[in-house]
C-alpha positions in Angstrom: 0.1 -0.1 0.2 1.0 3.3 -0.4 2.4 5.3 2.5 0.6 8.0 3.8 3.5 10.1 3.7 3.5 10.0 0.0 0.0 10.1 -0.5 0.1 13.6 1.2 3.3 14.6 -0.3 2.0 14.3 -3.9 -1.6 15.8 -3.0 -0.1 18.6 -1.2 2.4 19.2 -4.4 -0.8 19.4 -6.6 -3.3 21.1 -4.5 -1.0 23.9 -4.1 -0.3 24.1 -7.7 -4.2 24.1 -8.4 -4.6 26.8 -5.0 -2.0 29.1 -7.1 -3.7 28.5 -10.4 -7.1 29.6 -8.7 -5.4 32.8 -7.0 -3.9 33.6 -10.3 -7.5 33.6 -12.1 -8.6 35.7 -9.4 -6.2 38.4 -10.0 -6.7 38.3 -13.4 -10.2 38.9 -12.7 -9.3 41.8 -10.7 -7.6 43.3 -13.9 -10.7 42.4 -16.0 -12.7 44.4 -13.8 -10.5 47.5 -13.6 -9.9 47.7 -17.4 -13.7 46.8 -18.2 -12.3 43.4 -20.1 -15.7 42.5 -22.3 -14.2 38.8 -22.5 -14.3 37.6 -19.0 -16.0 34.5 -19.8 -12.4 33.4 -21.2 -11.3 33.6 -17.6 -14.0 31.3 -16.4 -13.1 28.9 -19.6 -9.5 28.9 -18.0 -10.6 28.4 -14.8 -12.2 25.0 -15.9 -9.4 23.7 -18.2 -6.9 24.5 -15.5 -8.7 22.7 -12.9 -9.4 19.7 -14.8 -5.5 19.8 -15.8 -4.2 20.0 -12.3 -6.6 17.2 -11.0 -5.3 15.0 -13.8 -1.9 15.5 -13.4 -2.5 14.9 -9.6 -4.2 11.6 -10.0 -1.8 10.6 -12.7 1.1 11.1 -10.1 -0.9 9.3 -7.4 -1.5 6.4 -9.7 2.1 5.9 -11.0 3.0 5.2 -7.0 0.0 3.5 -6.5 1.0 -0.3 -6.0 -2.5 -1.7 -7.3 -5.0 -1.0 -9.6 -6.5 2.3 -8.7 -10.0 1.8 -8.0 -12.5 4.7 -9.2 -13.5 5.4 -5.5 -9.7 6.0 -4.7 -9.2 8.0 -7.8 -12.4 10.1 -7.0 -11.2 10.7 -3.3 -7.7 11.9 -4.5 -9.7 14.5 -6.2 -11.7 15.6 -3.5 -8.1 16.0 -1.5 -6.9 18.0 -4.3 -9.7 20.2 -4.5 -10.0 20.5 -0.8 -6.3 22.1 -0.6 -6.6 24.3 -3.5 -9.9 25.7 -2.1 -8.6 26.0 1.1 -5.5 28.1 -0.1 -8.0 30.1 -2.2 -9.9 30.9 1.0 -7.2 32.2 2.8 -6.0 34.3 -0.2 -9.4 35.7 -0.4 -9.7 36.8 3.2 -5.8 38.8 2.3 -6.8 40.0 -0.9 -10.1 41.8 0.1 -9.2 43.0 3.5 -5.7 44.4 2.1 -5.4 44.4 -1.8 -8.5 45.4 -3.0 -10.7 46.7 -0.2 -13.7 48.0 -2.2 -13.3 44.5 -4.3 -16.7 43.0 -3.1 -18.5 46.3 -4.3 -16.8 46.2 -7.7 -17.8 42.6 -8.2 -21.6 43.3 -7.1 -21.9 46.1 -9.3 -20.5 44.0 -12.4 -22.9 41.3 -11.5 -25.9 44.0 -11.3 -25.0 45.2 -14.9 -24.7 41.5 -16.2 -27.5 40.8 -14.6 -29.4 43.8 -16.4 -28.1 43.0 -19.7 -29.4 39.6 -19.5 -32.9 41.2 -18.4 -32.9 43.5 -21.0 -33.2 40.4 -23.5 -36.3 39.2 -21.9 -39.8 39.6 -23.6 -42.4 42.2 -22.0 -44.8 40.5 -20.3 -48.6 41.1 -21.0 -49.3 42.4 -17.3 -45.8 44.8 -17.8 -47.4 46.1 -21.2 -50.8 46.9 -19.3 -48.9 48.6 -16.6 -46.8 50.6 -19.0 -49.9 51.8 -21.3 -52.0 52.5 -17.7 -48.8 54.5 -16.5 -48.6 56.3 -19.8 -52.0 57.4 -19.7 -51.8 58.8 -16.1 -49.1 60.6 -16.8 -50.9 62.3 -19.8 -54.0 63.0 -17.8 -52.1 64.4 -15.1 -50.5 66.8 -17.5 -53.9 67.5 -19.2 -55.4 68.3 -15.6 -52.7 70.7 -15.2 -53.2 72.4 -18.4 -57.2 72.6 -18.0 -56.6 74.3 -14.3 -54.5 76.8 -15.9 -56.5 79.4 -17.4 -53.6 81.7 -18.3 -52.4 78.6 -20.7 -56.0 78.2 -22.1 -56.4 81.8 -22.8 -53.3 81.6 -25.1 -53.1 84.9 -27.3 -56.1 85.9 -25.4 -58.3 84.1 -27.9 -60.8 82.4 -25.1 -61.9 85.3 -23.1 -64.8 83.8 -21.5 -65.9 80.8 -19.1 -67.8 79.4 -22.0 -64.9 79.2 -24.6 -62.5 77.8 -22.0 -65.0 75.1 -21.2 -65.5 74.4 -24.7 -61.9 73.9 -25.4 -61.2 71.9 -22.2 -64.0 69.5 -23.7 -62.2 69.4 -26.9 -58.8 68.5 -25.4 -60.3 65.9 -23.3 -62.0 64.0 -26.0 -58.8 64.4 -28.1 -56.4 62.9 -25.6 -59.3 60.0 -25.0 -58.8 59.5 -29.0 -55.2 59.7 -29.1 -55.0 57.1 -25.7 -57.0 54.8 -27.5 -55.1 54.7 -30.7 -51.9 54.5 -29.1 -52.6 51.9 -26.6 -53.9 49.8 -29.2 -51.0 50.0 -31.4 -48.8 48.8 -28.7 -51.2 46.1 -27.5 -51.4 44.8 -31.1 -47.7 43.8 -30.8 -47.3 43.7 -34.9 -45.3 40.9 -36.2 -42.6 43.3 -37.9 -41.7 44.9 -34.6 -41.8 41.7 -32.3 -37.8 42.2 -31.5 -39.1 45.6 -30.3 -40.9 44.1 -27.2 -37.6 42.9 -25.5 -37.6 44.7 -22.4 -34.2 46.6 -23.2 -35.9 47.8 -26.8 -39.1 48.7 -25.6 -39.2 52.0 -24.1 -37.6 53.7 -27.0 -39.8 51.9 -29.4 -42.8 53.1 -27.4 -41.6 56.7 -27.5 -41.4 56.3 -31.4 -44.9 55.1 -31.7 -46.2 57.8 -29.6 -44.8 60.5 -32.0 -45.9 58.5 -34.9 -49.6 58.1 -33.3 -49.3 62.3 -32.6 -48.2 62.8 -36.4 -51.3 61.1 -37.5 -53.7 62.6 -34.8 -52.4 66.1 -36.0 -53.0 65.5 -39.7 -56.3 64.3 -39.0 -57.2 67.2 -36.7 -55.6 70.0 -38.4 -57.2 73.3 -37.5 -58.9 72.4 -34.2 -58.3 74.7 -31.5 -57.5 72.3 -29.3 -55.1 70.4 -31.4 -51.9 72.4 -30.2 -52.6 71.8 -26.5 -53.1 68.0 -27.6 -49.7 68.3 -29.0 -48.0 69.8 -26.0 -49.4 67.4 -23.6 -48.2 64.0 -25.6 -44.8 65.7 -26.4 -44.3 66.5 -22.3 -45.4 62.8 -21.7 -43.1 61.2 -24.4 -40.3 62.9 -22.6 -40.9 61.2 -19.5 -41.6 58.0 -20.5 -38.1 56.7 -19.3 -39.7 57.2 -15.7 -41.9 53.9 -16.3 -39.2 52.0 -18.2 -40.4 48.4 -17.9 -36.7 47.3 -17.9 -35.8 49.3 -14.8 -39.0 48.5 -13.0 -38.5 44.9 -13.5 -34.7 45.2 -12.5 -35.7 47.2 -9.5 -38.0 44.4 -8.4 -35.8 41.5 -9.1 -32.4 42.7 -8.5 -32.4 41.1 -5.0 -31.7 37.8 -6.5 -28.0 38.9 -7.4 -25.9 37.9 -4.2 -24.4 40.7 -2.3 -21.5 39.8 0.0 -20.8 42.3 2.8 -17.9 40.5 4.7 -14.9 39.2 3.2 -15.2 35.9 5.2 -18.6 35.4 3.9 -17.5 35.7 0.2 -14.4 33.8 0.7 -16.3 31.0 2.1 -19.1 30.8 -0.4 -16.3 30.7 -3.1 -14.1 28.1 -1.7 -17.2 26.1 -1.4 -18.5 27.0 -5.2 -14.5 25.9 -6.4 -14.7 22.6 -3.8 -17.7 21.8 -6.0 -16.0 22.3 -9.1 -13.6 20.1 -8.1 -16.0 17.5 -7.1 -17.8 17.6 -10.4 -14.9 17.6 -12.6 -13.1 15.1 -10.4 -16.1 12.7 -11.6 -14.4 12.3 -15.3 -11.2 12.6 -14.1 -11.5 9.8 -11.8 -13.5 7.7 -14.3 -10.8 8.6 -16.9 -7.9 7.2 -14.6 -10.3 4.5 -13.6 -10.9 3.1 -17.4 -7.3 4.0 -18.6 -5.5 1.2 -17.0 -6.5 -2.3 -17.4 -6.2 -4.8 -14.3 -3.0 -7.1 -14.3 -4.4 -10.5 -15.5 -3.4 -13.6 -13.7 -1.0 -15.8 -15.2 -2.6 -19.3 -17.0 0.2 -21.3 -18.3 -0.2 -22.8 -21.7 0.1 -26.3 -23.0 3.3 -25.3 -24.9 4.8 -24.2 -21.4 3.9 -27.1 -19.9 5.8 -29.2 -22.2 8.7 -27.3 -22.2 8.7 -27.7 -18.2 8.6 -31.5 -18.3 11.0 -32.0 -21.0 14.9 -32.2 -19.8 
């Protein structure tokens, strides 16, 4: 049997190399955050390849020194030991790194994670409820601006043309009816989801699209109501509403409601522990394949069975 001293010598060697590799990946990720490196997934790929390679080399040396055929269980146990050593080294380094080297590193990681989460969220499709909520919110903003205008007698008495209450009441009714018509056409256009504009209903694209549709609807309204005294007022209300649509952006709304799903670590030890545990789980997962490879790559020693020729040679002088 392999002596414990040799066992630990092999595993401390390759486990230490694995730990150094993981530290190197962490350092590269730190520099990637600082220079806004967009291909950070390449570092994750490098970690996977390096992790598997270190496990392979460690188990390979262990197998070379092992006097018997290495079973799958022993090969897998070797991978676990290597992963534990590498993860423990990384745990200690993370405590030092985020305490002295990069004191604001956890906040930076959280900021980057939020940005990635929002970028992924922007690719999601707008739900029916979100579309309804947007249309209702746009209508509410428009009605609020209409009420402010209608309550402002000075604004209504533009160029001093509306000199009495009857004329002002009439223009208020025209504005109200005009906006009701506008809101109906605008909401119907958004809810119809034209096939040609299917991609515009992604969360990241919808608000700019909704602003464009509002302006297109306004142009059609002006053309159909040219000459009416209320048309300039309706136009002003719609334009002011369009300027404020960003405040009801469905992407921002869903992001604010769901950003708590992005993990945040306020203590170094908490992050270091979670990170080490994740790498340990990676090691156990990769170890399944590494152990299976080494178990199947070495055939068992077959028992020697003498042939008839061998027996004849031993009997003849």
